[in-house]
C-alpha positions as CSV (number, residue, x, y, z in Angstrom):
1,X,-9.0,-25.5,25.9
2,X,-5.3,-25.3,25.3
3,X,-4.4,-21.6,25.8
4,X,-0.8,-20.5,26.3
5,X,-0.3,-18.4,29.4
6,X,1.1,-15.5,27.4
7,X,-2.0,-15.2,25.2
8,X,-4.4,-12.3,25.9
9,X,-8.0,-13.1,25.3
10,X,-10.8,-10.6,26.0
11,X,-13.6,-11.9,28.2
12,X,-16.0,-10.9,25.4
13,X,-14.5,-13.4,23.0
14,X,-16.2,-16.8,22.6
15,X,-13.9,-19.8,22.0
16,X,-14.9,-23.4,21.8
17,X,-13.2,-25.6,24.4
18,X,-11.2,-27.4,21.7
19,X,-9.5,-24.3,20.3
20,X,-5.7,-24.2,20.6
21,X,-4.2,-20.8,21.2
22,X,-0.4,-20.3,20.9
23,X,2.0,-17.9,22.7
24,X,1.5,-14.1,22.5
25,X,-1.8,-14.4,20.6
26,X,-4.2,-11.5,21.1
27,X,-8.0,-12.2,20.6
28,X,-10.3,-9.2,21.1
29,X,-13.9,-8.7,22.0
30,X,-16.5,-9.9,19.4
31,X,-14.4,-12.8,18.1
32,X,-16.1,-16.3,17.9
33,X,-14.0,-19.4,17.1
34,X,-15.5,-22.8,16.6
35,X,-14.1,-26.2,17.5
36,X,-10.7,-27.7,16.6
37,X,-9.2,-24.4,15.3
38,X,-5.6,-23.7,16.0
39,X,-4.1,-20.1,16.4
40,X,-0.4,-20.0,16.0
41,X,1.9,-17.6,18.0
42,X,1.7,-13.8,17.7
43,X,-1.5,-13.7,15.7
44,X,-4.0,-10.9,16.3
45,X,-7.7,-11.4,15.9
46,X,-10.1,-8.5,16.1
47,X,-13.9,-8.5,16.1
48,X,-16.6,-8.8,15.0
49,X,-15.1,-11.9,13.5
50,X,-16.5,-15.4,13.3
51,X,-14.2,-18.3,12.6
52,X,-15.4,-21.8,11.8
53,X,-14.0,-25.2,12.7
54,X,-10.8,-27.0,11.8
55,X,-8.9,-23.9,10.7
56,X,-5.2,-23.4,11.2
57,X,-4.1,-19.7,11.4
58,X,-0.4,-19.3,11.1
59,X,2.0,-17.0,13.2
60,X,1.8,-13.2,12.9
61,X,-1.5,-13.3,11.0
62,X,-3.8,-10.3,11.3
63,X,-7.4,-11.4,11.2
64,X,-10.5,-9.1,11.3
65,X,-8.6,-5.8,11.4
66,X,-10.5,-2.6,10.3
67,X,-10.6,-1.9,6.6
68,X,-7.9,0.2,4.9
69,X,-10.5,2.5,3.5
70,X,-10.5,6.3,4.2
71,X,-14.3,6.3,4.1
72,X,-14.4,3.9,7.1
73,X,-15.5,5.7,10.2
74,X,-15.5,2.9,12.8
75,X,-18.8,1.3,11.8
76,X,-19.4,-2.2,13.1
77,X,-18.7,-4.5,10.2
78,X,-17.6,-8.1,10.2
79,X,-15.4,-10.9,8.9
80,X,-16.7,-14.5,8.5
81,X,-14.3,-17.4,7.9
82,X,-15.6,-20.9,7.2
83,X,-14.1,-24.3,8.0
84,X,-10.8,-26.1,7.3
85,X,-8.8,-23.2,5.9
86,X,-5.1,-23.0,6.1
87,X,-4.1,-19.4,6.7
88,X,-0.3,-19.1,6.8
89,X,2.1,-16.7,8.3
90,X,1.6,-12.9,8.0
91,X,-1.7,-13.2,6.2
92,X,-4.0,-10.2,6.7
93,X,-7.8,-10.3,6.3
94,X,-9.9,-7.2,6.9
95,X,-13.5,-6.7,7.9
96,X,-16.1,-5.2,5.5
97,X,-17.4,-1.6,5.0
98,X,-20.9,-0.1,5.0
99,X,-20.3,1.1,1.5
100,X,-20.8,-2.6,0.5
101,X,-22.6,-5.3,2.4
102,X,-20.5,-4.8,5.5
103,X,-18.9,-8.2,5.5
104,X,-15.8,-10.0,4.2
105,X,-16.2,-13.7,3.6
106,X,-13.7,-16.5,3.3
107,X,-15.3,-19.9,2.5
108,X,-14.1,-23.4,3.3
109,X,-11.0,-25.4,2.5
110,X,-8.9,-22.6,1.2
111,X,-5.1,-22.3,1.3
112,X,-3.8,-18.8,1.9
113,X,0.0,-18.9,1.7
114,X,2.4,-16.4,3.4
115,X,1.8,-12.7,3.2
116,X,-1.6,-13.0,1.4
117,X,-3.8,-9.9,1.8
118,X,-7.6,-10.0,1.5
119,X,-9.1,-6.5,1.8
120,X,-12.5,-5.3,2.9
121,X,-15.7,-6.7,1.4
122,X,-14.0,-9.5,-0.6
123,X,-15.8,-12.8,-1.0
124,X,-13.6,-15.9,-1.5
125,X,-15.3,-19.1,-2.2
126,X,-14.2,-22.7,-1.5
127,X,-11.0,-24.6,-2.3
128,X,-9.2,-21.5,-3.5
129,X,-5.4,-21.3,-3.5
130,X,-3.8,-17.9,-3.0
131,X,0.0,-18.2,-3.3
132,X,2.6,-16.2,-1.5
133,X,2.1,-12.4,-1.6
134,X,-1.2,-12.5,-3.6
135,X,-3.0,-9.2,-2.9
136,X,-6.7,-8.5,-3.2
137,X,-8.1,-5.0,-3.1
138,X,-11.6,-4.4,-1.8
139,X,-14.9,-5.8,-3.1
140,X,-13.3,-8.7,-5.1
141,X,-15.1,-12.0,-5.7
142,X,-13.0,-15.2,-6.1
143,X,-15.1,-18.2,-7.2
144,X,-14.5,-21.8,-6.1
145,X,-11.3,-23.7,-7.1
146,X,-9.5,-20.7,-8.5
147,X,-5.7,-20.6,-8.2
148,X,-4.0,-17.2,-7.8
149,X,-0.2,-17.2,-8.3
150,X,2.5,-15.6,-6.2
151,X,2.7,-11.8,-6.0
152,X,-0.5,-11.3,-8.1
153,X,-2.3,-8.0,-7.5
154,X,-6.1,-7.8,-8.2
155,X,-7.9,-4.5,-8.7
156,X,-11.0,-3.7,-6.6
157,X,-14.4,-4.9,-7.8
158,X,-12.8,-7.6,-10.0
159,X,-14.2,-11.1,-10.3
160,X,-12.1,-14.3,-10.7
161,X,-14.0,-17.2,-12.2
162,X,-14.2,-20.7,-11.0
163,X,-11.3,-23.1,-11.8
164,X,-9.3,-20.3,-13.4
165,X,-5.5,-20.1,-13.0
166,X,-3.7,-16.8,-12.8
167,X,0.1,-16.9,-13.4
168,X,2.5,-15.3,-10.9
169,X,3.4,-11.6,-11.0
170,X,0.2,-10.8,-12.8
171,X,-1.8,-7.5,-12.4
172,X,-5.5,-8.0,-12.8
173,X,-7.6,-5.0,-14.0
174,X,-10.6,-6.8,-15.4
175,X,-12.6,-9.9,-14.6
176,X,-10.9,-13.3,-15.1
177,X,-13.1,-15.8,-16.9
178,X,-13.8,-19.2,-15.4
179,X,-11.9,-22.3,-16.6
180,X,-9.0,-20.5,-18.3
181,X,-5.3,-19.7,-17.7
182,X,-4.3,-16.0,-17.7
183,X,-1.2,-14.0,-17.0
184,X,0.2,-10.6,-17.7
185,X,-0.1,-7.1,-16.3
186,X,-3.3,-5.1,-16.7
187,X,-3.6,-4.1,-20.4
188,X,-1.2,-6.8,-21.3
189,X,-3.2,-9.6,-19.7
190,X,-3.5,-12.6,-22.0
191,X,-5.6,-15.8,-21.9
192,X,-3.6,-18.8,-23.0
193,X,-6.3,-21.5,-23.1
194,X,-8.6,-23.7,-21.1
195,X,-7.1,-24.9,-17.7
196,X,-7.3,-28.5,-18.8
197,X,-4.8,-29.9,-16.3
198,X,-6.7,-28.3,-13.4
199,X,-10.1,-29.3,-14.7
200,X,-8.9,-33.0,-15.2
201,X,-7.7,-33.0,-11.6
202,X,-11.2,-32.0,-10.5
203,X,-12.9,-34.7,-12.5
204,X,-14.0,-33.0,-15.6
205,X,-14.6,-35.6,-18.3
206,X,-13.2,-35.5,-21.9
207,X,-16.6,-34.5,-23.4
208,X,-16.9,-31.5,-21.1
209,X,-13.3,-30.4,-21.8
210,X,-13.9,-30.7,-25.5
211,X,-17.1,-28.5,-25.3
212,X,-15.2,-25.9,-23.2
213,X,-12.4,-25.9,-25.8
214,X,-14.9,-25.4,-28.6
215,X,-16.6,-22.5,-26.7
216,X,-13.1,-21.0,-26.0
217,X,-12.4,-21.0,-29.8
218,X,-15.6,-19.2,-30.5
219,X,-15.5,-16.7,-27.7
220,X,-11.7,-15.9,-27.6
221,X,-10.4,-16.8,-31.1
222,X,-13.0,-15.4,-33.5
223,X,-11.6,-12.0,-34.4
224,X,-14.5,-11.2,-36.8
225,X,-17.2,-11.6,-34.2
226,X,-18.2,-9.0,-31.7
227,X,-18.3,-10.4,-28.1
228,X,-22.1,-10.4,-28.1
229,X,-22.1,-12.4,-31.4
230,X,-19.5,-14.8,-30.1
231,X,-21.5,-15.5,-26.9
232,X,-24.7,-16.0,-28.9
233,X,-22.9,-18.4,-31.2
234,X,-21.4,-20.4,-28.4
235,X,-24.7,-20.6,-26.6
236,X,-26.4,-21.8,-29.8
237,X,-23.8,-24.4,-30.8
238,X,-23.1,-25.7,-27.3
239,X,-26.3,-25.6,-25.4
240,X,-26.1,-28.8,-23.5
241,X,-23.0,-28.1,-21.3
242,X,-23.4,-26.4,-17.9
243,X,-19.7,-25.2,-17.6
244,X,-20.1,-23.5,-21.1
245,X,-23.2,-21.8,-19.9
246,X,-21.4,-20.7,-16.8
247,X,-18.6,-19.2,-19.0
248,X,-21.1,-17.4,-21.2
249,X,-23.1,-16.1,-18.2
250,X,-19.8,-14.8,-16.6
251,X,-19.2,-12.6,-19.6
252,X,-22.8,-11.4,-19.7
253,X,-22.9,-10.5,-16.0
254,X,-19.6,-8.6,-16.0
255,X,-19.7,-4.9,-14.9
256,X,-16.1,-3.9,-15.8
257,X,-15.2,-6.1,-18.7
258,X,-13.6,-9.6,-19.0
259,X,-10.1,-10.4,-20.1
260,X,-10.5,-11.7,-23.7
261,X,-7.1,-11.0,-25.4
262,X,-5.5,-14.3,-26.4
263,X,-1.8,-15.1,-26.0
264,X,-1.0,-16.0,-29.6
265,X,2.6,-17.1,-28.7
266,X,1.4,-19.7,-26.3
């Protein structure tokens, strides 16, 4: 184990022998870190926190701190981080609360750029990119392969769908559908189309992209249809495409509404 002599590690922490710990790191009781993870200088990790293998946690990060929730009274909640994440400088990730499931989860292969904040009870999937200064309030769910632009703020309990792209400086107050590009601030949020470039990069074929595009036109660009009617029409006309089904189900399962307003300029 490569631990810098200035690092402070509680005897109650459990670190694999291959973990690298930089100068002035503080690791408290209840922290478990798996193999080949690197902790850069001045990072503070508080437990209960479990960190998987192959992660790189940048300098001055705060990992597993208590939630910023006035209802929190010191209950033992936790943070679980998966494998192969890049967590850059000054990132903060907080533990869960008992008002939810008591756990914050970060999956595998994610990139969290500088100053990202993930609040209590959030669930972040796999291969997600959170650009500099992106801020998540509590109880948010980010699905796989979503990209969140710089300085984006997301309201608590929101969902961000898989393969979606949120433009920088946006303020999210509703659920963001999967497979689309959105930008704007709260009531002025606009959907500007299917995220075709991102989907192509992830191997979506032309036929699937065309079906998603057809579903997009029905759901987002049919002003004479109520949302329920648009979803039913899309499900009826495009019944053989799993991503289209995923898009429809996302709308049907929303508890606080989904962004549907279209950017007519774009």
